[in-house]
C-alpha positions as CSV (number, residue, x, y, z in Angstrom):
1,M,-84.7,58.1,-98.3
2,R,-81.7,60.3,-98.8
3,I,-79.3,59.2,-101.6
4,H,-76.0,60.9,-102.0
5,V,-74.5,60.8,-105.5
6,P,-71.0,62.2,-105.7
7,G,-69.9,64.6,-108.4
8,Q,-66.6,65.7,-109.7
9,D,-64.2,66.8,-106.9
10,V,-60.8,68.5,-107.2
11,T,-58.3,69.5,-104.6
12,L,-57.3,73.2,-104.5
13,E,-55.3,75.1,-101.9
14,A,-57.3,76.8,-99.0
15,A,-56.6,80.5,-98.9
16,A,-57.5,80.6,-95.1
17,D,-58.9,78.5,-92.3
18,L,-62.0,77.0,-93.8
19,S,-62.8,74.5,-91.0
20,T,-66.1,76.2,-90.2
21,H,-67.2,76.4,-93.9
22,Q,-67.7,72.8,-95.0
23,F,-70.6,72.5,-97.5
24,K,-70.5,76.2,-98.3
25,F,-70.0,78.1,-101.6
26,M,-66.4,78.8,-102.5
27,I,-64.8,81.4,-104.8
28,G,-61.4,81.7,-106.4
29,A,-58.8,83.5,-104.3
30,A,-55.5,85.3,-105.0
31,A,-52.5,83.1,-105.5
32,G,-50.3,82.3,-102.6
33,S,-46.7,83.4,-102.0
34,N,-45.3,80.8,-104.5
35,G,-48.0,81.8,-107.1
36,Q,-48.3,78.3,-108.3
37,N,-51.5,76.9,-106.8
38,A,-55.2,77.6,-107.5
39,R,-56.7,78.8,-104.2
40,V,-60.3,79.0,-102.8
41,D,-62.0,81.0,-100.0
42,V,-65.5,81.3,-98.7
43,S,-67.9,83.2,-101.0
44,G,-69.4,86.5,-100.1
45,A,-72.9,87.8,-100.9
46,N,-73.8,87.0,-104.5
47,G,-70.1,86.1,-105.1
48,R,-69.0,84.2,-108.2
49,A,-69.1,80.8,-106.5
50,F,-68.0,77.9,-108.6
51,C,-67.9,75.0,-106.2
52,V,-68.9,73.7,-102.8
53,L,-66.3,72.8,-100.1
54,Q,-66.4,69.1,-99.1
55,N,-63.8,68.9,-96.3
56,K,-62.5,71.2,-93.4
57,P,-59.0,72.5,-94.1
58,S,-57.9,74.3,-90.9
59,V,-55.1,76.5,-92.2
60,A,-54.2,78.3,-95.4
61,G,-52.2,76.1,-97.7
62,Q,-54.0,72.8,-96.9
63,G,-55.9,70.9,-99.5
64,A,-59.5,72.0,-100.0
65,V,-61.6,69.4,-101.7
66,V,-64.3,71.1,-103.7
67,R,-67.2,69.8,-105.7
68,L,-67.3,71.3,-109.2
69,T,-70.3,69.4,-110.6
70,G,-72.9,67.0,-109.5
71,R,-74.8,66.6,-106.2
72,S,-73.4,68.0,-103.0
73,K,-74.6,68.8,-99.5
74,L,-75.0,72.6,-99.0
75,V,-75.5,74.8,-96.0
76,V,-78.5,77.1,-96.6
77,D,-80.4,79.8,-94.9
78,G,-84.1,79.4,-95.7
79,S,-85.2,81.4,-92.7
80,G,-86.0,84.6,-94.7
81,T,-87.2,83.3,-98.1
82,G,-88.0,79.6,-97.8
83,I,-86.1,77.3,-100.1
84,T,-88.1,75.0,-102.3
85,V,-87.1,72.1,-104.5
86,G,-85.8,73.4,-107.8
87,L,-85.0,76.9,-106.5
88,P,-81.8,78.5,-107.8
89,L,-79.4,79.3,-104.9
90,K,-76.7,82.0,-104.6
91,S,-74.3,82.7,-101.8
92,D,-75.1,84.9,-98.8
93,A,-72.4,86.9,-97.0
94,S,-71.2,83.7,-95.2
95,G,-71.2,81.3,-98.1
96,R,-74.6,79.7,-97.4
97,G,-77.1,79.1,-100.1
98,V,-80.1,81.5,-100.3
99,S,-82.8,82.2,-102.9
100,A,-81.6,83.6,-106.2
101,A,-84.3,85.2,-108.4
102,A,-83.2,88.8,-109.2
103,N,-81.5,89.9,-112.4
104,K,-77.7,89.4,-112.2
105,D,-77.9,87.0,-109.3
106,R,-75.0,84.5,-109.5
107,V,-76.4,81.0,-109.0
108,G,-74.1,78.3,-107.6
109,A,-76.6,75.4,-107.1
110,I,-80.2,74.2,-107.5
111,A,-82.0,73.0,-104.4
112,L,-82.9,69.3,-104.4
113,E,-84.5,69.6,-100.9
114,A,-86.6,72.3,-99.2
115,S,-85.7,74.3,-96.1
116,S,-87.2,77.1,-94.0
117,A,-84.4,77.3,-91.4
118,A,-81.0,78.9,-91.0
119,N,-77.9,76.5,-91.3
120,D,-79.8,73.5,-92.6
121,I,-77.8,71.2,-94.8
122,I,-79.7,70.1,-97.9
123,D,-79.0,68.2,-101.0
124,A,-78.2,70.4,-104.0
125,L,-77.0,70.2,-107.6
126,V,-73.9,72.3,-108.3
127,S,-74.9,74.4,-111.3
128,V,-73.2,77.7,-112.1
129,F,-75.0,80.4,-114.1
130,D,-76.2,84.0,-113.9
131,I,-79.9,85.0,-113.9
132,S,-80.8,87.4,-116.7
133,A,-84.2,88.9,-116.5
């Protein structure tokens, strides 16, 4: 039985069209033209992801609801290295969660479900830290 337990969400400004990036890792983005709002964009490979996008803002400037702490759905790619429960996850080049195990990997979540396929959506615990070997 799947149980969803929400965490802490905040609304920040989308830096771009994020409509295809729901449940992916987000990073901070440069301030907009007014310079007043915190903005987010999809994370790149091993980016300093600090949250997971919960909605689908379709243009820059719209509200992006992001999960800072707690459980979240997360798009993953377990097709290369399989994802097991308890595995630390970092961002791949498109913001999906992938295995994190190397020194200096930037973890954004811990897997609460297993996956061995690309673009699965699993339950994850948002947890930000760097691996130090």
